[in-house]
C-alpha positions in Angstrom: -22.1 87.5 18.3 -23.9 84.4 17.7 -22.1 83.4 14.7 -18.7 83.4 16.6 -20.2 82.3 19.9 -19.6 85.4 21.6 -22.8 86.2 23.0 -22.8 85.7 26.9 -24.5 82.6 27.8 -22.7 80.3 25.4 -21.3 77.2 27.6 -17.6 77.5 27.1 -15.3 74.8 26.0 -11.4 75.6 25.9 -10.0 74.3 22.6 -6.2 73.4 23.4 -5.8 73.3 19.3 -7.2 77.0 18.9 -4.5 79.5 18.2 -5.0 82.8 20.3 -2.3 84.8 18.5 -3.2 87.9 17.1 -3.6 88.0 13.5 -1.5 90.5 11.1 -4.5 92.0 9.6 -6.6 92.6 12.8 -3.5 94.4 14.5 -2.4 96.5 11.3 -6.3 97.4 9.7 -9.1 95.5 10.9 -8.9 97.1 14.7 -8.2 100.3 13.5 -11.6 101.1 12.1 -12.0 103.1 15.1 -10.0 105.8 13.8 -13.2 106.6 11.5 -15.2 107.0 14.8 -13.4 109.9 16.3 -15.4 112.9 16.7 -13.7 116.4 15.5 -14.3 118.1 18.7 -14.5 117.1 22.1 -16.8 119.0 24.6 -15.1 119.9 27.9 -17.3 121.7 29.8 -18.2 124.7 27.6 -15.5 124.3 25.5 -15.5 122.6 22.3 -11.9 121.5 21.9 -10.4 120.8 18.4 -9.1 116.6 18.6 -6.0 117.9 17.2 -5.3 120.0 20.7 -5.5 116.6 22.2 -2.9 114.8 20.8 0.1 114.1 23.3 -1.4 116.4 25.6 -2.3 114.8 28.4 -3.0 118.4 30.4 -6.9 118.2 30.2 -6.9 114.6 31.9 -4.3 115.9 34.6 -6.3 119.0 35.3 -10.0 117.3 35.5 -10.3 113.7 34.2 -13.9 113.7 35.0 -14.4 116.2 32.9 -12.9 114.6 30.4 -15.0 111.4 31.1 -18.2 113.0 30.9 -17.4 114.5 27.4 -16.6 111.0 26.1 -19.8 109.8 27.6 -21.9 112.4 26.1 -20.6 113.3 23.0 -21.6 111.2 19.5 -18.9 109.5 17.7 -19.0 109.3 13.9 -19.8 106.1 11.8 -17.5 103.9 10.7 -17.4 105.0 6.9 -14.8 106.1 4.5 -15.3 109.8 5.9 -12.7 110.4 8.6 -12.4 113.9 10.1 -9.7 116.6 8.9 -8.4 116.6 12.7 -7.1 113.0 12.0 -6.3 113.4 8.2 -4.4 116.7 8.0 -3.4 117.6 11.7 -2.5 114.5 13.6 -0.1 114.6 16.0 0.5 118.3 14.9 2.9 120.1 17.1 3.3 123.5 15.3 2.4 125.0 11.9 1.1 122.4 9.2 3.2 119.3 10.1 0.7 117.1 11.1 0.2 113.7 9.6 -2.6 111.9 7.9 -4.1 108.6 9.8 -5.5 107.3 6.8 -2.5 107.4 4.9 -0.6 105.9 7.8 -2.9 102.9 7.9 -2.8 102.1 4.1 1.2 102.3 4.2 1.2 100.3 7.6 -0.9 97.9 5.6 1.5 97.8 2.9 4.5 97.2 5.1 3.1 94.3 6.4 2.4 92.8 3.5 -1.1 92.5 4.0 -3.4 90.9 0.7 -5.6 93.0 -0.6 -9.2 93.7 0.5 -10.9 91.0 -2.1 -8.3 88.4 -0.9 -9.7 89.0 2.9 -13.2 89.0 1.7 -12.5 85.5 0.1 -10.7 84.5 3.1 -13.9 85.6 4.9 -15.9 83.1 2.5 -17.7 86.9 1.3 -18.4 87.2 -2.4 -15.4 88.9 -4.3 -16.0 92.5 -5.7 -15.7 92.6 -9.2 -17.1 96.1 -9.6 -16.8 99.6 -8.0 -20.6 99.6 -8.4 -21.0 96.7 -6.0 -23.7 97.6 -3.4 -21.5 96.8 -0.5 -19.8 100.0 -0.8 -23.2 102.0 -1.2 -22.2 105.6 -2.5 -18.5 104.9 -1.8 -18.1 103.2 -5.1 -17.0 106.3 -7.4 -14.6 107.6 -4.6 -12.9 104.1 -4.8 -13.0 104.2 -8.6 -11.3 107.6 -8.7 -8.0 106.1 -6.6 -7.9 102.4 -7.6 -7.8 101.0 -11.2 -9.7 97.9 -10.2 -11.4 96.4 -7.0 -8.7 93.7 -6.8 -6.1 96.9 -6.1 -8.3 97.9 -3.1 -6.5 97.9 0.1 -7.7 96.1 3.1 -8.3 99.5 5.5 -10.0 101.4 2.8 -12.1 98.7 1.5 -13.3 97.7 5.0 -14.5 100.9 6.3 -16.2 101.9 3.1 -18.5 98.7 3.5 -22.1 99.4 4.1 -22.6 98.0 7.7 -24.4 94.8 8.4 -27.9 94.9 9.9 -28.0 96.1 13.4 -24.0 96.2 13.3 -21.6 99.0 13.2 -19.4 97.8 10.8 -19.4 95.9 7.3 -19.3 92.3 6.7 -15.8 92.3 6.4 -14.9 93.6 9.6 -17.6 91.8 11.2 -15.5 88.6 10.1 -12.2 89.9 11.0 -13.0 91.1 14.6 -15.5 88.3 15.3 -12.7 85.5 14.3 -10.0 87.1 16.5 -12.2 87.4 19.2 -13.8 84.1 19.0 -9.8 82.6 19.1 -8.9 84.7 21.8 -11.7 83.4 24.0 -11.4 79.7 22.9 -7.9 79.6 22.8 -7.9 80.8 26.6 -7.5 78.2 28.8 -8.1 80.9 32.0 -11.1 82.4 30.1 -13.1 83.1 33.3 -16.3 81.2 32.3 -13.9 77.6 32.5 -15.4 75.2 34.4 -11.9 73.8 35.1 -12.4 73.3 39.1 -9.1 74.9 39.8 -9.0 77.7 37.1 -12.5 78.8 37.2 -15.2 80.4 39.3 -18.4 79.1 41.2 -21.4 79.4 39.9 -22.1 81.7 42.5 -19.0 83.8 41.6 -19.9 84.0 38.0 -23.3 85.4 38.5 -21.8 88.0 40.5 -19.3 88.8 38.1 -21.8 89.1 35.3 -23.9 91.7 37.6 -21.1 94.2 37.3 -21.8 96.7 34.7 -19.1 98.9 33.0 -21.1 101.9 34.0 -20.2 101.0 37.9 -16.7 100.4 37.0 -16.4 104.0 35.8 -18.5 105.5 38.8 -16.1 103.7 41.3 -13.3 105.3 39.6 -14.1 108.8 38.9 -16.0 111.5 40.6 -19.3 111.0 38.4 -22.3 110.8 40.3 -24.6 109.5 37.7 -23.9 107.5 34.3 -26.2 106.3 31.7 -27.2 102.5 31.9 -24.9 101.6 29.1 -21.8 103.9 28.9 -21.1 103.0 24.8 -24.2 104.6 24.0 -25.2 108.2 24.4 -27.8 109.3 26.6 -31.6 108.8 26.0 -34.4 109.3 28.6 -36.4 106.3 27.1 -34.0 103.8 25.9 -30.6 104.6 28.0 -31.5 106.6 31.1 -29.3 108.6 33.5 -28.8 106.5 36.8 -27.2 107.5 40.0 -24.0 105.5 40.6 -25.3 104.3 43.9 -28.2 102.5 42.4 -25.9 100.4 39.9 -25.0 97.0 41.1 -22.2 95.8 42.7 -20.6 92.6 43.2 -21.4 91.0 46.6 -17.6 89.7 47.5 -19.0 87.3 50.1 -19.3 84.6 47.5 -15.3 84.4 47.7 -15.3 84.0 51.3 -13.8 80.7 52.5 
């Protein structure tokens, strides 16, 4: 966050030469890391529903959106790694029998269809050392598995190698994904003349308005758009009595709209 100047509080200055276009590798491989975090089951009330029973089936959302929302808030996601649950690798978009797809095969093939260079090429572009051995510590215990399907580290597909990397300290992804995602969001921010922190007198907000916007939390947005009555302070993290307690929705800060009164 600090390296790519994404931490809240950094002074924003629009860069007219910054191209905010979405990189091919970001759309095709890097931001698909989330496929490895999808859990095998979703806990809907007292039911543990296999993920494949929810593909293209909006009935659960239509029937009770709040129950689905509570399940997503409560259930732990899987870590970003090479282990992806069987619902995604054997039953993706399955309609009957055994006609499901494999998300990993699709990701790899998509990268090849888009002509993405190899994993090592992107490490080099990110000024990371190239991997010359499957025993490289960046792969942790994943080296033997990669060696069983690739003849050389130079052959590794970008998606495969990126999700196999050991996480950075304090991060949810490895160094290559951190680079690709960080650079993309940096470009989106500093290449956007309408970024909400701009000091442009006609495009931007007043300091008072910015303070109010920064007070708003995702937890409050979820509360105001659902029937949830209490929620953990940080919805992106599972509930913890000590570090991420449940809070009544009414106790969460809201925006003082009088700052916009003329």
